[in-house]
mmCIF file as Biopython writes it, N, C-alpha, C and O atoms, coordinates in Angstrom:
data_model
#
loop_
_atom_site.group_PDB
_atom_site.id
_atom_site.type_symbol
_atom_site.label_atom_id
_atom_site.label_alt_id
_atom_site.label_comp_id
_atom_site.label_asym_id
_atom_site.label_entity_id
_atom_site.label_seq_id
_atom_site.pdbx_PDB_ins_code
_atom_site.Cartn_x
_atom_site.Cartn_y
_atom_site.Cartn_z
_atom_site.occupancy
_atom_site.B_iso_or_equiv
_atom_site.auth_seq_id
_atom_site.auth_asym_id
_atom_site.pdbx_PDB_model_num
ATOM 1   N N  . MET A ? 1  ? 110.972 49.795 -22.195 1.0 0.0 1  A 1 
ATOM 2   C CA . MET A ? 1  ? 110.451 48.691 -22.969 1.0 0.0 1  A 1 
ATOM 3   C C  . MET A ? 1  ? 111.548 47.642 -23.144 1.0 0.0 1  A 1 
ATOM 4   O O  . MET A ? 1  ? 112.740 47.951 -23.165 1.0 0.0 1  A 1 
ATOM 5   N N  . PHE A ? 2  ? 111.109 46.416 -23.268 1.0 0.0 2  A 1 
ATOM 6   C CA . PHE A ? 2  ? 112.011 45.293 -23.466 1.0 0.0 2  A 1 
ATOM 7   C C  . PHE A ? 2  ? 111.635 44.571 -24.754 1.0 0.0 2  A 1 
ATOM 8   O O  . PHE A ? 2  ? 110.501 44.660 -25.226 1.0 0.0 2  A 1 
ATOM 9   N N  . ARG A ? 3  ? 112.588 43.869 -25.303 1.0 0.0 3  A 1 
ATOM 10  C CA . ARG A ? 3  ? 112.366 43.102 -26.521 1.0 0.0 3  A 1 
ATOM 11  C C  . ARG A ? 3  ? 112.853 41.681 -26.266 1.0 0.0 3  A 1 
ATOM 12  O O  . ARG A ? 3  ? 114.036 41.458 -26.010 1.0 0.0 3  A 1 
ATOM 13  N N  . ALA A ? 4  ? 111.931 40.720 -26.340 1.0 0.0 4  A 1 
ATOM 14  C CA . ALA A ? 4  ? 112.280 39.307 -26.214 1.0 0.0 4  A 1 
ATOM 15  C C  . ALA A ? 4  ? 112.604 38.797 -27.612 1.0 0.0 4  A 1 
ATOM 16  O O  . ALA A ? 4  ? 111.763 38.849 -28.509 1.0 0.0 4  A 1 
ATOM 17  N N  . ILE A ? 5  ? 113.815 38.309 -27.792 1.0 0.0 5  A 1 
ATOM 18  C CA . ILE A ? 5  ? 114.265 37.815 -29.091 1.0 0.0 5  A 1 
ATOM 19  C C  . ILE A ? 5  ? 114.115 36.292 -29.101 1.0 0.0 5  A 1 
ATOM 20  O O  . ILE A ? 5  ? 114.706 35.589 -28.281 1.0 0.0 5  A 1 
ATOM 21  N N  . LEU A ? 6  ? 113.319 35.804 -30.040 1.0 0.0 6  A 1 
ATOM 22  C CA . LEU A ? 6  ? 113.084 34.377 -30.220 1.0 0.0 6  A 1 
ATOM 23  C C  . LEU A ? 6  ? 113.561 33.984 -31.604 1.0 0.0 6  A 1 
ATOM 24  O O  . LEU A ? 6  ? 113.724 34.850 -32.464 1.0 0.0 6  A 1 
ATOM 25  N N  . SER A ? 7  ? 113.785 32.726 -31.839 1.0 0.0 7  A 1 
ATOM 26  C CA . SER A ? 7  ? 114.187 32.305 -33.183 1.0 0.0 7  A 1 
ATOM 27  C C  . SER A ? 7  ? 113.046 32.508 -34.179 1.0 0.0 7  A 1 
ATOM 28  O O  . SER A ? 7  ? 113.295 32.639 -35.377 1.0 0.0 7  A 1 
ATOM 29  N N  . GLU A ? 8  ? 111.800 32.537 -33.705 1.0 0.0 8  A 1 
ATOM 30  C CA . GLU A ? 8  ? 110.639 32.739 -34.576 1.0 0.0 8  A 1 
ATOM 31  C C  . GLU A ? 8  ? 110.281 34.201 -34.781 1.0 0.0 8  A 1 
ATOM 32  O O  . GLU A ? 8  ? 109.474 34.516 -35.655 1.0 0.0 8  A 1 
ATOM 33  N N  . GLY A ? 9  ? 110.867 35.112 -33.987 1.0 0.0 9  A 1 
ATOM 34  C CA . GLY A ? 9  ? 110.527 36.532 -34.092 1.0 0.0 9  A 1 
ATOM 35  C C  . GLY A ? 9  ? 110.843 37.266 -32.807 1.0 0.0 9  A 1 
ATOM 36  O O  . GLY A ? 9  ? 111.706 36.844 -32.038 1.0 0.0 9  A 1 
ATOM 37  N N  . GLN A ? 10 ? 110.137 38.374 -32.572 1.0 0.0 10 A 1 
ATOM 38  C CA . GLN A ? 10 ? 110.381 39.221 -31.417 1.0 0.0 10 A 1 
ATOM 39  C C  . GLN A ? 10 ? 109.060 39.618 -30.774 1.0 0.0 10 A 1 
ATOM 40  O O  . GLN A ? 10 ? 108.032 39.717 -31.443 1.0 0.0 10 A 1 
ATOM 41  N N  . ILE A ? 11 ? 109.104 39.842 -29.468 1.0 0.0 11 A 1 
ATOM 42  C CA . ILE A ? 11 ? 107.936 40.326 -28.731 1.0 0.0 11 A 1 
ATOM 43  C C  . ILE A ? 11 ? 108.389 41.528 -27.916 1.0 0.0 11 A 1 
ATOM 44  O O  . ILE A ? 11 ? 109.359 41.436 -27.163 1.0 0.0 11 A 1 
ATOM 45  N N  . VAL A ? 12 ? 107.696 42.655 -28.058 1.0 0.0 12 A 1 
ATOM 46  C CA . VAL A ? 12 ? 107.999 43.865 -27.288 1.0 0.0 12 A 1 
ATOM 47  C C  . VAL A ? 12 ? 107.086 43.880 -26.071 1.0 0.0 12 A 1 
ATOM 48  O O  . VAL A ? 12 ? 105.889 43.616 -26.182 1.0 0.0 12 A 1 
ATOM 49  N N  . CYS A ? 13 ? 107.660 44.194 -24.896 1.0 0.0 13 A 1 
ATOM 50  C CA . CYS A ? 13 ? 106.870 44.235 -23.676 1.0 0.0 13 A 1 
ATOM 51  C C  . CYS A ? 13 ? 107.365 45.370 -22.779 1.0 0.0 13 A 1 
ATOM 52  O O  . CYS A ? 13 ? 108.477 45.871 -22.948 1.0 0.0 13 A 1 
ATOM 53  N N  . LYS A ? 14 ? 106.544 45.757 -21.847 1.0 0.0 14 A 1 
ATOM 54  C CA . LYS A ? 14 ? 106.891 46.811 -20.896 1.0 0.0 14 A 1 
ATOM 55  C C  . LYS A ? 14 ? 107.591 46.231 -19.670 1.0 0.0 14 A 1 
ATOM 56  O O  . LYS A ? 14 ? 108.536 46.827 -19.152 1.0 0.0 14 A 1 
ATOM 57  N N  . GLU A ? 15 ? 107.126 45.063 -19.204 1.0 0.0 15 A 1 
ATOM 58  C CA . GLU A ? 15 ? 107.679 44.437 -18.010 1.0 0.0 15 A 1 
ATOM 59  C C  . GLU A ? 15 ? 107.770 42.937 -18.221 1.0 0.0 15 A 1 
ATOM 60  O O  . GLU A ? 15 ? 107.137 42.383 -19.119 1.0 0.0 15 A 1 
ATOM 61  N N  . TYR A ? 16 ? 108.566 42.286 -17.381 1.0 0.0 16 A 1 
ATOM 62  C CA . TYR A ? 16 ? 108.642 40.828 -17.424 1.0 0.0 16 A 1 
ATOM 63  C C  . TYR A ? 16 ? 108.931 40.289 -16.035 1.0 0.0 16 A 1 
ATOM 64  O O  . TYR A ? 16 ? 109.487 40.987 -15.186 1.0 0.0 16 A 1 
ATOM 65  N N  . ASP A ? 17 ? 108.551 39.049 -15.816 1.0 0.0 17 A 1 
ATOM 66  C CA . ASP A ? 17 ? 108.846 38.331 -14.573 1.0 0.0 17 A 1 
ATOM 67  C C  . ASP A ? 17 ? 109.526 37.033 -14.940 1.0 0.0 17 A 1 
ATOM 68  O O  . ASP A ? 17 ? 109.081 36.316 -15.836 1.0 0.0 17 A 1 
ATOM 69  N N  . ARG A ? 18 ? 110.614 36.733 -14.240 1.0 0.0 18 A 1 
ATOM 70  C CA . ARG A ? 18 ? 111.314 35.460 -14.433 1.0 0.0 18 A 1 
ATOM 71  C C  . ARG A ? 18 ? 110.717 34.423 -13.497 1.0 0.0 18 A 1 
ATOM 72  O O  . ARG A ? 18 ? 110.308 34.741 -12.380 1.0 0.0 18 A 1 
ATOM 73  N N  . ASN A ? 19 ? 110.669 33.181 -13.960 1.0 0.0 19 A 1 
ATOM 74  C CA . ASN A ? 19 ? 110.307 32.076 -13.091 1.0 0.0 19 A 1 
ATOM 75  C C  . ASN A ? 19 ? 111.190 30.885 -13.434 1.0 0.0 19 A 1 
ATOM 76  O O  . ASN A ? 19 ? 112.121 31.027 -14.226 1.0 0.0 19 A 1 
ATOM 77  N N  . ASP A ? 20 ? 110.931 29.742 -12.875 1.0 0.0 20 A 1 
ATOM 78  C CA . ASP A ? 20 ? 111.802 28.583 -13.069 1.0 0.0 20 A 1 
ATOM 79  C C  . ASP A ? 20 ? 111.834 28.083 -14.510 1.0 0.0 20 A 1 
ATOM 80  O O  . ASP A ? 20 ? 112.851 27.551 -14.955 1.0 0.0 20 A 1 
ATOM 81  N N  . GLU A ? 21 ? 110.749 28.247 -15.236 1.0 0.0 21 A 1 
ATOM 82  C CA . GLU A ? 21 ? 110.626 27.685 -16.582 1.0 0.0 21 A 1 
ATOM 83  C C  . GLU A ? 21 ? 110.860 28.683 -17.713 1.0 0.0 21 A 1 
ATOM 84  O O  . GLU A ? 21 ? 111.162 28.278 -18.836 1.0 0.0 21 A 1 
ATOM 85  N N  . GLY A ? 22 ? 110.724 29.995 -17.432 1.0 0.0 22 A 1 
ATOM 86  C CA . GLY A ? 22 ? 110.858 30.997 -18.486 1.0 0.0 22 A 1 
ATOM 87  C C  . GLY A ? 22 ? 110.481 32.378 -17.988 1.0 0.0 22 A 1 
ATOM 88  O O  . GLY A ? 22 ? 110.615 32.672 -16.800 1.0 0.0 22 A 1 
ATOM 89  N N  . VAL A ? 23 ? 110.008 33.231 -18.892 1.0 0.0 23 A 1 
ATOM 90  C CA . VAL A ? 23 ? 109.618 34.595 -18.534 1.0 0.0 23 A 1 
ATOM 91  C C  . VAL A ? 23 ? 108.178 34.856 -18.943 1.0 0.0 23 A 1 
ATOM 92  O O  . VAL A ? 23 ? 107.722 34.399 -19.991 1.0 0.0 23 A 1 
ATOM 93  N N  . ASP A ? 24 ? 107.465 35.605 -18.093 1.0 0.0 24 A 1 
ATOM 94  C CA . ASP A ? 24 ? 106.122 36.086 -18.403 1.0 0.0 24 A 1 
ATOM 95  C C  . ASP A ? 24 ? 106.264 37.525 -18.870 1.0 0.0 24 A 1 
ATOM 96  O O  . ASP A ? 24 ? 106.908 38.328 -18.194 1.0 0.0 24 A 1 
ATOM 97  N N  . LEU A ? 25 ? 105.676 37.869 -20.015 1.0 0.0 25 A 1 
ATOM 98  C CA . LEU A ? 25 ? 105.782 39.207 -20.587 1.0 0.0 25 A 1 
ATOM 99  C C  . LEU A ? 25 ? 104.467 39.959 -20.399 1.0 0.0 25 A 1 
ATOM 100 O O  . LEU A ? 25 ? 103.387 39.384 -20.530 1.0 0.0 25 A 1 
ATOM 101 N N  . TYR A ? 26 ? 104.574 41.276 -20.084 1.0 0.0 26 A 1 
ATOM 102 C CA . TYR A ? 26 ? 103.404 42.109 -19.811 1.0 0.0 26 A 1 
ATOM 103 C C  . TYR A ? 26 ? 103.479 43.420 -20.594 1.0 0.0 26 A 1 
ATOM 104 O O  . TYR A ? 26 ? 104.567 43.925 -20.870 1.0 0.0 26 A 1 
ATOM 105 N N  . ASP A ? 27 ? 102.313 43.967 -20.947 1.0 0.0 27 A 1 
ATOM 106 C CA . ASP A ? 27 ? 102.256 45.242 -21.669 1.0 0.0 27 A 1 
ATOM 107 C C  . ASP A ? 27 ? 102.215 46.417 -20.700 1.0 0.0 27 A 1 
ATOM 108 O O  . ASP A ? 27 ? 102.392 46.234 -19.496 1.0 0.0 27 A 1 
ATOM 109 N N  . GLU A ? 28 ? 101.981 47.632 -21.220 1.0 0.0 28 A 1 
ATOM 110 C CA . GLU A ? 28 ? 101.970 48.852 -20.413 1.0 0.0 28 A 1 
ATOM 111 C C  . GLU A ? 28 ? 100.885 48.844 -19.346 1.0 0.0 28 A 1 
ATOM 112 O O  . GLU A ? 28 ? 101.033 49.482 -18.303 1.0 0.0 28 A 1 
ATOM 113 N N  . ASP A ? 29 ? 99.798  48.126 -19.601 1.0 0.0 29 A 1 
ATOM 114 C CA . ASP A ? 29 ? 98.676  48.054 -18.664 1.0 0.0 29 A 1 
ATOM 115 C C  . ASP A ? 29 ? 98.795  46.873 -17.706 1.0 0.0 29 A 1 
ATOM 116 O O  . ASP A ? 29 ? 97.831  46.511 -17.031 1.0 0.0 29 A 1 
ATOM 117 N N  . GLU A ? 30 ? 99.975  46.280 -17.654 1.0 0.0 30 A 1 
ATOM 118 C CA . GLU A ? 30 ? 100.266 45.121 -16.817 1.0 0.0 30 A 1 
ATOM 119 C C  . GLU A ? 30 ? 99.428  43.902 -17.193 1.0 0.0 30 A 1 
ATOM 120 O O  . GLU A ? 30 ? 99.178  43.028 -16.363 1.0 0.0 30 A 1 
ATOM 121 N N  . GLN A ? 31 ? 98.997  43.855 -18.454 1.0 0.0 31 A 1 
ATOM 122 C CA . GLN A ? 31 ? 98.257  42.710 -18.971 1.0 0.0 31 A 1 
ATOM 123 C C  . GLN A ? 31 ? 99.240  41.681 -19.506 1.0 0.0 31 A 1 
ATOM 124 O O  . GLN A ? 31 ? 100.218 42.031 -20.167 1.0 0.0 31 A 1 
ATOM 125 N N  . PHE A ? 32 ? 98.980  40.417 -19.221 1.0 0.0 32 A 1 
ATOM 126 C CA . PHE A ? 32 ? 99.832  39.325 -19.682 1.0 0.0 32 A 1 
ATOM 127 C C  . PHE A ? 32 ? 99.833  39.265 -21.206 1.0 0.0 32 A 1 
ATOM 128 O O  . PHE A ? 32 ? 98.773  39.292 -21.830 1.0 0.0 32 A 1 
ATOM 129 N N  . ILE A ? 33 ? 101.027 39.182 -21.811 1.0 0.0 33 A 1 
ATOM 130 C CA . ILE A ? 33 ? 101.162 39.058 -23.265 1.0 0.0 33 A 1 
ATOM 131 C C  . ILE A ? 33 ? 101.489 37.626 -23.644 1.0 0.0 33 A 1 
ATOM 132 O O  . ILE A ? 33 ? 100.817 37.021 -24.479 1.0 0.0 33 A 1 
ATOM 133 N N  . ALA A ? 34 ? 102.547 37.081 -23.011 1.0 0.0 34 A 1 
ATOM 134 C CA . ALA A ? 34 ? 103.006 35.755 -23.415 1.0 0.0 34 A 1 
ATOM 135 C C  . ALA A ? 34 ? 103.913 35.157 -22.353 1.0 0.0 34 A 1 
ATOM 136 O O  . ALA A ? 34 ? 104.523 35.860 -21.548 1.0 0.0 34 A 1 
ATOM 137 N N  . PHE A ? 35 ? 103.977 33.836 -22.383 1.0 0.0 35 A 1 
ATOM 138 C CA . PHE A ? 35 ? 104.981 33.103 -21.613 1.0 0.0 35 A 1 
ATOM 139 C C  . PHE A ? 35 ? 106.002 32.591 -22.615 1.0 0.0 35 A 1 
ATOM 140 O O  . PHE A ? 35 ? 105.639 31.989 -23.626 1.0 0.0 35 A 1 
ATOM 141 N N  . VAL A ? 36 ? 107.293 32.832 -22.335 1.0 0.0 36 A 1 
ATOM 142 C CA . VAL A ? 36 ? 108.364 32.369 -23.217 1.0 0.0 36 A 1 
ATOM 143 C C  . VAL A ? 36 ? 109.276 31.456 -22.402 1.0 0.0 36 A 1 
ATOM 144 O O  . VAL A ? 36 ? 109.925 31.913 -21.461 1.0 0.0 36 A 1 
ATOM 145 N N  . PRO A ? 37 ? 109.333 30.170 -22.753 1.0 0.0 37 A 1 
ATOM 146 C CA . PRO A ? 37 ? 110.252 29.277 -22.042 1.0 0.0 37 A 1 
ATOM 147 C C  . PRO A ? 37 ? 111.698 29.646 -22.352 1.0 0.0 37 A 1 
ATOM 148 O O  . PRO A ? 37 ? 112.006 30.127 -23.442 1.0 0.0 37 A 1 
ATOM 149 N N  . TYR A ? 38 ? 112.580 29.415 -21.383 1.0 0.0 38 A 1 
ATOM 150 C CA . TYR A ? 38 ? 113.990 29.740 -21.583 1.0 0.0 38 A 1 
ATOM 151 C C  . TYR A ? 38 ? 114.578 29.026 -22.803 1.0 0.0 38 A 1 
ATOM 152 O O  . TYR A ? 38 ? 115.483 29.553 -23.449 1.0 0.0 38 A 1 
ATOM 153 N N  . THR A ? 39 ? 114.073 27.840 -23.119 1.0 0.0 39 A 1 
ATOM 154 C CA . THR A ? 39 ? 114.598 27.100 -24.268 1.0 0.0 39 A 1 
ATOM 155 C C  . THR A ? 39 ? 114.291 27.805 -25.587 1.0 0.0 39 A 1 
ATOM 156 O O  . THR A ? 39 ? 114.965 27.551 -26.585 1.0 0.0 39 A 1 
ATOM 157 N N  . SER A ? 40 ? 113.292 28.680 -25.614 1.0 0.0 40 A 1 
ATOM 158 C CA . SER A ? 40 ? 112.930 29.422 -26.830 1.0 0.0 40 A 1 
ATOM 159 C C  . SER A ? 40 ? 113.455 30.849 -26.842 1.0 0.0 40 A 1 
ATOM 160 O O  . SER A ? 40 ? 113.409 31.517 -27.875 1.0 0.0 40 A 1 
ATOM 161 N N  . LEU A ? 41 ? 113.952 31.325 -25.704 1.0 0.0 41 A 1 
ATOM 162 C CA . LEU A ? 41 ? 114.392 32.711 -25.561 1.0 0.0 41 A 1 
ATOM 163 C C  . LEU A ? 41 ? 115.871 32.842 -25.915 1.0 0.0 41 A 1 
ATOM 164 O O  . LEU A ? 41 ? 116.730 32.264 -25.247 1.0 0.0 41 A 1 
ATOM 165 N N  . ASN A ? 42 ? 116.163 33.603 -26.967 1.0 0.0 42 A 1 
ATOM 166 C CA . ASN A ? 42 ? 117.552 33.858 -27.350 1.0 0.0 42 A 1 
ATOM 167 C C  . ASN A ? 42 ? 118.145 35.019 -26.567 1.0 0.0 42 A 1 
ATOM 168 O O  . ASN A ? 42 ? 119.319 34.984 -26.198 1.0 0.0 42 A 1 
ATOM 169 N N  . ALA A ? 43 ? 117.333 36.060 -26.307 1.0 0.0 43 A 1 
ATOM 170 C CA . ALA A ? 43 ? 117.804 37.227 -25.561 1.0 0.0 43 A 1 
ATOM 171 C C  . ALA A ? 43 ? 116.613 38.035 -25.078 1.0 0.0 43 A 1 
ATOM 172 O O  . ALA A ? 43 ? 115.532 37.983 -25.664 1.0 0.0 43 A 1 
ATOM 173 N N  . LEU A ? 44 ? 116.824 38.782 -24.001 1.0 0.0 44 A 1 
ATOM 174 C CA . LEU A ? 44 ? 115.840 39.738 -23.505 1.0 0.0 44 A 1 
ATOM 175 C C  . LEU A ? 44 ? 116.583 41.056 -23.372 1.0 0.0 44 A 1 
ATOM 176 O O  . LEU A ? 44 ? 117.446 41.199 -22.505 1.0 0.0 44 A 1 
ATOM 177 N N  . ILE A ? 45 ? 116.260 42.010 -24.214 1.0 0.0 45 A 1 
ATOM 178 C CA . ILE A ? 45 ? 117.047 43.236 -24.351 1.0 0.0 45 A 1 
ATOM 179 C C  . ILE A ? 45 ? 116.251 44.442 -23.865 1.0 0.0 45 A 1 
ATOM 180 O O  . ILE A ? 45 ? 115.073 44.586 -24.192 1.0 0.0 45 A 1 
ATOM 181 N N  . ASP A ? 46 ? 116.891 45.301 -23.090 1.0 0.0 46 A 1 
ATOM 182 C CA . ASP A ? 46 ? 116.327 46.580 -22.682 1.0 0.0 46 A 1 
ATOM 183 C C  . ASP A ? 46 ? 116.450 47.516 -23.887 1.0 0.0 46 A 1 
ATOM 184 O O  . ASP A ? 46 ? 117.564 47.842 -24.299 1.0 0.0 46 A 1 
ATOM 185 N N  . GLU A ? 47 ? 115.331 47.947 -24.452 1.0 0.0 47 A 1 
ATOM 186 C CA . GLU A ? 47 ? 115.378 48.773 -25.662 1.0 0.0 47 A 1 
ATOM 187 C C  . GLU A ? 47 ? 116.089 50.096 -25.446 1.0 0.0 47 A 1 
ATOM 188 O O  . GLU A ? 47 ? 116.653 50.633 -26.400 1.0 0.0 47 A 1 
ATOM 189 N N  . ASP A ? 48 ? 116.089 50.656 -24.226 1.0 0.0 48 A 1 
ATOM 190 C CA . ASP A ? 48 ? 116.809 51.901 -23.960 1.0 0.0 48 A 1 
ATOM 191 C C  . ASP A ? 48 ? 118.299 51.711 -24.216 1.0 0.0 48 A 1 
ATOM 192 O O  . ASP A ? 48 ? 118.949 52.607 -24.754 1.0 0.0 48 A 1 
ATOM 193 N N  . VAL A ? 49 ? 118.837 50.587 -23.851 1.0 0.0 49 A 1 
ATOM 194 C CA . VAL A ? 49 ? 120.250 50.292 -24.090 1.0 0.0 49 A 1 
ATOM 195 C C  . VAL A ? 49 ? 120.463 49.937 -25.557 1.0 0.0 49 A 1 
ATOM 196 O O  . VAL A ? 49 ? 121.446 50.363 -26.164 1.0 0.0 49 A 1 
ATOM 197 N N  . TYR A ? 50 ? 119.556 49.168 -26.121 1.0 0.0 50 A 1 
ATOM 198 C CA . TYR A ? 50 ? 119.647 48.701 -27.503 1.0 0.0 50 A 1 
ATOM 199 C C  . TYR A ? 50 ? 119.629 49.857 -28.492 1.0 0.0 50 A 1 
ATOM 200 O O  . TYR A ? 50 ? 120.287 49.780 -29.530 1.0 0.0 50 A 1 
ATOM 201 N N  . ASN A ? 51 ? 118.887 50.935 -28.198 1.0 0.0 51 A 1 
ATOM 202 C CA . ASN A ? 51 ? 118.733 52.060 -29.118 1.0 0.0 51 A 1 
ATOM 203 C C  . ASN A ? 51 ? 119.756 53.172 -28.924 1.0 0.0 51 A 1 
ATOM 204 O O  . ASN A ? 51 ? 119.724 54.160 -29.657 1.0 0.0 51 A 1 
ATOM 205 N N  . GLU A ? 52 ? 120.662 53.041 -27.959 1.0 0.0 52 A 1 
ATOM 206 C CA . GLU A ? 52 ? 121.653 54.095 -27.733 1.0 0.0 52 A 1 
ATOM 207 C C  . GLU A ? 52 ? 122.582 54.222 -28.942 1.0 0.0 52 A 1 
ATOM 208 O O  . GLU A ? 52 ? 122.843 53.249 -29.650 1.0 0.0 52 A 1 
ATOM 209 N N  . ASP A ? 53 ? 123.071 55.439 -29.158 1.0 0.0 53 A 1 
ATOM 210 C CA . ASP A ? 53 ? 123.952 55.708 -30.288 1.0 0.0 53 A 1 
ATOM 211 C C  . ASP A ? 53 ? 125.379 55.224 -30.077 1.0 0.0 53 A 1 
ATOM 212 O O  . ASP A ? 53 ? 126.074 54.903 -31.040 1.0 0.0 53 A 1 
ATOM 213 N N  . GLU A ? 54 ? 125.822 55.168 -28.815 1.0 0.0 54 A 1 
ATOM 214 C CA . GLU A ? 54 ? 127.179 54.735 -28.542 1.0 0.0 54 A 1 
ATOM 215 C C  . GLU A ? 54 ? 127.306 53.246 -28.836 1.0 0.0 54 A 1 
ATOM 216 O O  . GLU A ? 54 ? 126.516 52.434 -28.353 1.0 0.0 54 A 1 
ATOM 217 N N  . ARG A ? 55 ? 128.311 52.900 -29.633 1.0 0.0 55 A 1 
ATOM 218 C CA . ARG A ? 55 ? 128.496 51.510 -30.004 1.0 0.0 55 A 1 
ATOM 219 C C  . ARG A ? 55 ? 129.928 51.100 -29.727 1.0 0.0 55 A 1 
ATOM 220 O O  . ARG A ? 55 ? 130.854 51.900 -29.859 1.0 0.0 55 A 1 
ATOM 221 N N  . SER A ? 56 ? 130.094 49.887 -29.354 1.0 0.0 56 A 1 
ATOM 222 C CA . SER A ? 56 ? 131.408 49.328 -29.117 1.0 0.0 56 A 1 
ATOM 223 C C  . SER A ? 56 ? 131.739 48.387 -30.253 1.0 0.0 56 A 1 
ATOM 224 O O  . SER A ? 56 ? 130.939 47.520 -30.604 1.0 0.0 56 A 1 
ATOM 225 N N  . ILE A ? 57 ? 132.897 48.552 -30.821 1.0 0.0 57 A 1 
ATOM 226 C CA . ILE A ? 57 ? 133.330 47.678 -31.920 1.0 0.0 57 A 1 
ATOM 227 C C  . ILE A ? 57 ? 134.498 46.847 -31.414 1.0 0.0 57 A 1 
ATOM 228 O O  . ILE A ? 57 ? 135.514 47.386 -30.978 1.0 0.0 57 A 1 
ATOM 229 N N  . MET A ? 58 ? 134.348 45.560 -31.475 1.0 0.0 58 A 1 
ATOM 230 C CA . MET A ? 58 ? 135.405 44.662 -31.011 1.0 0.0 58 A 1 
ATOM 231 C C  . MET A ? 58 ? 135.833 43.786 -32.181 1.0 0.0 58 A 1 
ATOM 232 O O  . MET A ? 58 ? 136.718 42.944 -32.031 1.0 0.0 58 A 1 
#
């Protein structure tokens, strides 16, 4: 699962496709959820990495 971080909130999705203007987000059934323009996207995070216990402190 992935998490799209926006300034207005977050969207959880199973898959995404990049294009010239932004990302298309899809659920587990490959159904379109949302289009997020790059100008609105703060981060796209793989939840498997995000939820790991190992943390780096800098």
